[in-house]
C-alpha positions, 0 to 999 in steps of 0.5 A: 388123496382126493377121496375114497371111491368104493367100486362094486363089481369092478373085477372086469375090464372096465372096472380094472381100467377105471380103478387104475385111472382113478387111482392115478388121479389121486383117489383111494380105491376100495373094490367090493368083490365076491373074491378077496384079491387085493391089487396094487391099485385097490384094496378088496373087500368081500361081499355077496352083492345081495346082503348087508355085511361088514363091507358096508362100513367102508361106505361111511364117509366115502366120496363116491360109490360106483356100482359095475356089478352084473353077470355078463350079458353075452351068456346064452339067454337061457331062463336061468342066465336071464334071471342071473343077469337081471338079479345080479344087477338089481340086487347089488343096486338095492343092497348098496342103496340100503347101505348108503341109507345106514350111513351117518356120513353118506357118500357124496355121489352114487354112480350106477352102471347101466347100458345103452341096451336100455333103448332096445333096438331102434333102427336109425332113431337118434336116442338121447338120455330123455328117450323112452326105454325100448323093448326086449330083454336088455331094455327090461333089464336096464330099466329094472336096474336103473329103477332099483337105484332111483327108488332108494331115497338118498337125500345126501347122495347124488345119483347118476346112471351111466348107460355104457355102449360098446367099449373099445380098449386094448386090454378088453371089451370089443376091440381085441375080439374085433381085431382078432377076426379082422386079422384072420380075414373075417372082418366083414360086416356082421348081420346087415351091417346097417345097425348103429353101434354106439362106441366109446374109447376106454380113456373117454369112459374113464374120464366120463366117470371122473367127470360125473364124480366131480360135476353136479350132473345127476340122472342118466348119462349116455356113456358113448362117444359123439359119433356112433357108427354103423357096424359095416363102417366100423368093420371097414375101419378095422380092416383099414387100420389093420391093413386087411382086404375086404371081407364078406359079411357074416349073415345074422343066422351064421352069427347066431349059430356061431354063438350057440357053438361058443356059448355066447348070445349074439343078439346085442351085436345085431341090435341098432342103437343110435345113442348120443351123449347129449348130457355130457356134451351139453355140460361141457364134457370133451372127448379125447377120442371122438373120431373112430379112426383116431381111436382105432389108431391109438388102440392098434399102436398100443397093442 
């Protein structure tokens, strides 16, 4: 075994894919979850994401801690849900920091998830890891999320924040939903179609986490591919890949109305975030799927 990785909040699509990938690369995975549910790729320990408990002892001598905890951001942004989205991220980060500080043999690296929502909606502006935080609920949430990690002093533990963009994978994330609407002849641009979408293939995101574990990089890393695309271009490529004809765009007000009916917040879909992976590229990370056409072809072939 290469080492033990503690994966907090890894019950979603990204977490499951990452656990399987790290396990295949020789790591022992222990998942921290609100529900005890062992799987073939990971032992699971219960935690509440807020308080120190018996789970904290598993951090002793671990190689790495990866925190993906957080309530879904596409919940309707009621005051109650916004509080849950923010607190689930900040509290889980704070308690992991507290647990690390109690370790005699602290984990070597602590990778905390974040999101490109950190930058807010910025039009055509190119955004790298050194760009300032933006405005709006998601930006404020991501800033507080990252700050909760940064303010904990962990002298023996390197800290990384991966700002994840739109993840394209066969088994979850944005791709299955986009493929579904495209197959139903509804694959037109969303909103203006001019908004920038910073996307990444799930295989590259997995590899980026593994690279962050093994490298000496620290601080924020944009978890996006090197070629963000406009929404209209993304949907055009989806139609080509699935052999569907042109479809009319869906105006922003229609999307928001649909969101109200199905209980989803559509604002993130309409934001424009032209984020670039400057840190990863400058440190030699190589993307397997830098091109959108190739990424979609791979996902559709496996569907």
